[in-house]
N, C-alpha and C positions, 0 to 999 in steps of 0.2 A: 087422943086430941080429936074433937069434931070434923066432920065434913068442913063445917064453916071457920074455922079456926086453921083449918089445912089451906083452905082459899085463901084467907087473907093474908096467913104465913105466904103463900106463893104470890100472891099480887105484890106484897112489902118486899119480898127479894128482887120479883121484877125490876117494881119500882126502885128499888137502889141501884140494880144492878146493871140497869138499861144505858148502852153505850152514847143512848143521846143525854141533853140536858133536860129533864123534867123537873116543872114548879107546880107544887097546887098552892093557888090562889084565892082568898078569901074574896069573894064579890063585894061584898059589903064595905067594909075597911082597907080591901085592895092589900093586904099584910100577906109577905110570903108563908105558908103553913107549914108546907112541906117540901123537901130538895131530894134530889138523890145525891150522889157522891161524884156522879158525874159534871154537876153543876158548880161543888166545892171545888174540883178541881178546877173547869171554867173562867167562872168569877174569881177564884181564889178567895172565896170567904172561910172561914171557917164555920162549923156546925153550929156554934154556939151565936158567932157574928149573924150569923142567916135568921136568927131567932129575932132581931130586931129591924130586917128589912123589910121595907113595902117596893110594890112593883116599881113604884116612880124613883126607889135610889138606886135601879140599874137601867129602865129603861128613860132616853134623854128627850122623849117627848114633851112637851110643854103640858102642864095639866090638865088644862081642858081637853086638848087634843088625846092625853091620853085615854082619860075618862070618855069618850066618844068612842076611842076604838072597843074599851071593854066591854061598853054598853052594847056595840052591835054583837062582840062574841057572846056577851051573856042570853041576847035576846036571838042568837042561834042566825043571825044576819049576813055574818062571813065567821070564816075560822082559820081564813092563812090570812098572815100579816109578813110584811119584812119591817125591821126597825134595826135602830142602832142602840145595841145596850154597853153600858160602862161597866167594865170590871175592876175590880178594888184598887189596883193600881194607876185607875185612871185611863187606860187607854178605851179608844171603840173598837166595837168590831161589829160587822154586817152580821144580823142573826135573821132567819125564817122561822115564825110562830106559827104551829098548829094548836088552835086552841077549842077545846069540848068542855063546855057548860054539866057539870055532876053534883048531883045532890048525896049528901052526907049529912045523917042526922037531919033531914029537913031544911039541910044550909046549903046554899048554891057554893059551890066553889069553881076555879077556870082551871083547867087542866092544860097547863102549857107545855107540850115538846118542842126543845128549840135546838137549830142547828146553827152549824157557824158555815155562813152563804160566802166569806168573803174571796175565797177563792176563785167562786162561781163567778163573783159579782164582778171582780177584777179579770175576770177570763171574759168577760160580757163587753167590761169595757174597752178590753183591745180590739175585741172583735168587730165593734162598732168604730173603735178610730180607723181599725183597718180597712173599715166599710167607708168609712167617709173619706180618705186617704185614696181609696181605689175611685171612688167616684169624683173627687177632686182632679185626680189625675186623668179621668176618663172624659171628663166635660173641658178639662183646661188645655190640653193637649191638641197641638198645633196640627198635628197629622189626623185624619180622618179615621174613626176606627166604626166599625158596624159588627153588632153581634148575631147572628146568624145559625138558625136551628138547622143542625147538619141535617138530620133526614129530609126537612118539607122546603130549606132553602128560604125559610120567610125571615124578615129582619125583626129581630124582638126587640133592638135598642139601638140607638145612634149617637155619636155625639156633637157637641156643637159644631165644631170642625167640618165634618162630614155633612152635618144638616144645609152648614151655608154656600158647599161645595153644589151639594143638591138643587137645593133652597125648597122654598113651601117652610109648612109647619112639621112637627115630626110625626102627626096622624098620617102625613101624606105618605110618608116614608117608611114607618114603622107597620108591619103587618104584611108589607110588599113584597114579592119574590126578589130577592137581591138581585138577581138578572135582566129585572127593570132598567137596573142604573148602572151594573158594569157587567160586561161577557154576554150579553144577549142571546148571542149564539152557543152559548153552549150551556143552555135551558133544558135539554135532556140528556146532555153528556156532559156532565161537571166532571173537569180531570180531577178532583179530590175523590169525589165519591165511586164515580167508576172506573177511574185507573191509577189512584193512587197516589198521584202526582202532589209532589209539594210545589207551593208558590212562593216564590222569595222575590222580592224585589223586581217582579216582571212590570214592561211596561202593558198597559192599559188603556181604555178609552172609558171614562165615567159621561154618564148619559145624564142631565140636570133635567129637572121638570120641565124650562123651556124649549127643551131640545137640543140645548149646547151640548157641545163635545169635548170634554176636557182631557187631558193626555194628563195622564197619573202613573207613579210606579206603585204597586202592590204585592203586599205579603198577606200570608193567609196563615193560622196558627191552628188547629184544632186543642180543645180543650174538654175538661168533662165539669159540668155544674151541678152538683145534687141528682146523680146518677143520670146526667141525659146528656146528649154529645152536641158542643155546638162548634163552630168555627169563628174566629174573632178577626175580620180582617182590616185592616191599617192599608190607609195610601196617603200619596203627599200629589197635591196637584202640582206639577212641572209646567203647567202653560208658559210662566217665565221662563221660565231655565230653556223650554224650546223654541221661544221666542228669542230668545241672547244667545241659544246656538245657531239659529236662524241666520241672526243679524251675523253672526262671527262669520258664518258659511259666507254671507253676501258680503262683505267688509274683507275675506280675504279673496272672494272673488275680481272687486274693485281694488285690493291692493295689486293683482299678477297685473290687474290690465292697465291699472298705473305703474308700472314698473315696467310693460311691456311697452307704453305710449313715452316713459321717460327714453328707456332705451333706443325709439324709433327717433324720439326728439333730439339726443344726442349725436346719435348717426348722422343726422341730416346739419345739426349745425355744427359737426365735423366737417363735413362737405362744403359746408358754407365759409368754413373759414379758410380750408383748405385754396376756392378757389382765390379769392382776392390775395393772398401770398404766392400765390404761384405767376398771377399779372404781375406781382410785387417782384416776386424772384426774376422773372421773365423778364421785363425792362430795366431791373437793376444792372442784370447780367447783361444785357444789350450796351446798355450806356457806360458799364467799364469795358467792356470790349471795343466798341465802336466810336467810342467819346469824341475821337480825334475828326471822326470823317461826319458826325452827325452836323446838320445847320443849325442854326439858332430854332428856326421853326420846329425841326425834329425834336428838338429841348425841351421846349414849349408844350409841346403835346405831350411828349413823355413824362413831363413833371404834372401836367395837368391828368392825364390818368395816375400817377402815383400819390396823388393828394386825394383823387375819389377813393382811389382802392383801402388810402389810407384811413380814410374818415369812414366808410365802410364797417371796416374791418374793425376799428376804433367805437363803433356806436354797438356795432354786433355783440362786442364782448363786453362794453356795458350793460347794453340790455341785459345779457346773460349773466351777468354779476348781481344785478338786481334782482331777478327773478333766483337765482339760485339764494340769496339773501332771503327773499320771501320765505323759498320752501326751507331752511333751514330755523327760520324766528327770527333771524339775526338784523334780521332790517329793524331800524327803528321807529316807532309807530305813535306819535305825539300829537293826536288831534286838539286844536284849540280854536279860539274863534277868530275870524279873518274877514275881510270885505273880498267877497267872491268878484265883483268888478275890477278890482284891483289887480287880483292874482290872475284871471284870464286878460287883461288888458297888458302888464307884463309877460305874460306868454306871448302873447301875440306881436309883441314888439321884436320878439326874439327872428322874427319871421317875417321883415318888414323885404329887407332885401330879397331872399329867396320868392315872395309876391309879386315883387316888383318886376324880376326875370320874367315872369310868367306874364306880366300884365294884367295882375288879378286884385280883385278890390275884397279886403278884409272889411266888413261889419260887426262892429260889437254893441248887442243890443241887452245891456245887463243894467236892471238897479243900480245907482251909483251909491246906494246905502244897505244892499244886500250884504247880513252879516250871517254865515255858515261855521258851520262847526265840524272842522276837517285837518287833515296832518298836510300841511301847507307842501311839502315836499311829493309828496304823491298823487295830489290832485295836480299841482302841477305837471309832472311827467304825463299824466292821464292828458291834461288839454295841449299839451305840447304835440303829443303822439297825434292826438285826432287833427290839430291843426295840422299838421304836417305830412300827414295822409291825405287832406282834403286838396293842397296844394300840390302833393305829388299825383293825383289823379283827375286835376282839373285841366281842361283846355285853355290857354290863353284867351285872355280877356273875361272869364270868368268870375263868378262873385261865391266868396263863402262869407255865411252869416253863423254869428257864435251869438247864441238867446238862451234864455232859462226862464221856468216857468216854475209856480209854488201849487202844490196840491196841501194836503190835510197834515200830510207826514213828511215828506219832504221835497227838495230843490231839484227840479231837474234841468241840466246843461244840457246844451244841444247845438253840435257845430253841424251845419248843413253846407252842401256845396253843390254846385252847377256840372259836375264832373262826369264821366263816362259812367256810372252807374257799377253796380255789382250784379251779375246773375244768380238768381234766387237756387242754384245749385249749389255755389261757392259762399254762400251767408254763414251757413253752418261751420262751416272750416274754420271761421275766420276766429274764434275765439278758443279754439281745439289745442291744444298742446302734441298729440298724435298727429296732427296735420301739417303743422308749418306753411300755412299757405302764405305765399307772399308772389307777390306780380311787378311787373316795371309799369312806372309810371307813364305821363303821355310824354314827356321827355326823357323818357327810358332812366327816369330816377331808378335805383335798387334801394329796396327794402330787405330790413334783416328777419320780419316773419314771427319777430319777438314782441314786438311793440303792442299790438293788440291784446298779446296774452297777456302781458304786464297790467296793460290797463285794465283788464278784468279782476288780475289777483288784487289790484290796488283799490279799484270802488268795492269788492265783494269786501273788503277789510275794514270798512268804513261804513257795511252793512248796508251796502248801495245794489245798483242792477247797472247791468250797459246790456245795451242793443242797438239795433242796424235799419233802418228802413232804406231801398232802395229801389231805384226805378233806372232799367237800364238805359243810357245814353239822355238821361235826365238830370240825375247825380244821388246823391245817397246822403241819410242825415244818422249820424251816430247821438246818442242818445245815452245819458247815465245819472244817476243820483245818488244825492249824499242827504243825509238826514238834516232836519229843520234845526233852528240853533237849540229850540226848547227840545 
């Protein structure tokens, strides 16, 4: 056997026994003129069936597209291709094809070496999907995330949440040192690099591009990407939580102060209740023991004292009951439309006798057609308290004027007297429960100390305000507001 024959036999065996699929395709008619055993096994065709096949029988590209690709290979413009081939059973498989033009007996053929790349493409698709998932999680996470070069501390990537917290554009952050935004005092002594410390749920401060300082909870995880070390820093903005904590602490302080005020208030109320009861018990005891020796005048004076003490105690208990119902939310609140002039006239009429005893004049200057929105029971109580106080602290022959004015949003009702006035140092005590401020009237009338506190509660229930203006020796004007009808 000649050397040529030996070479031909060697190449024939190599062709037939090659593990890769090998096809020889006629460039002119696109027929498959030679194939190896791997081709028969891969495609499922027998040797006889291969004799009648063209490349278009296994390549699923449209005819024109397939011709264009074959032309590129024949002209040596491209030698590597990726196609989908169809097997005899109809199944499709992803393949890579390396094509080399060869001349045999002055005829051009395309030597095609074919490999199944289905597993590789599936792996690449999974990698791409994982990358897409990672990017989606990275950019849609509510927590701020920064990827930092462990060696240089340079920020290499940042997600939307972190960028929203820091402000600015991505290029304003990426490429800068992480210490510009977090832990600036650790720029030369990173606890992770220098001391191998771990950082998990540590409270830190984030510095924004505008200079704002935002409290955060920060965690850092070390990782390796492509043989390079990185730090993945995540953080949560806790500014709102800190504000809530601050509000809770403040509320707790206020509640403690309120509890202390109420304790003091109840202590004073207990004292105020004990005093009239002591008088009642004393007088009644005296009457019980000395009834036969007392004159009619003595009995009249004792009866008068009993009546005053009983009324004082009854008024205190009523106001205490109203106040407690307000605190527990048990007091009905039913605002509706009422004629303000009628409400004031009705309330003022109850004090006609009291005013006459001190020769006081009460003038009501209210528009007869003024209609307002309020709870009649509460506002009547406010008006009665203010009129009662005006009578109590006005000397004989004085004048009390009840009037109203209107601004854009509210009606202002005022009760003005020509009484003794209130020292400026005492005005702040009038509406505070913890002070329980009370003084006797010009005829030594007693008060409960609860009236103005109730007035404040009732007015504020309507969304209004109450205040006083006073000039010692010339009188006081108590004013409060209620919303207009609209």
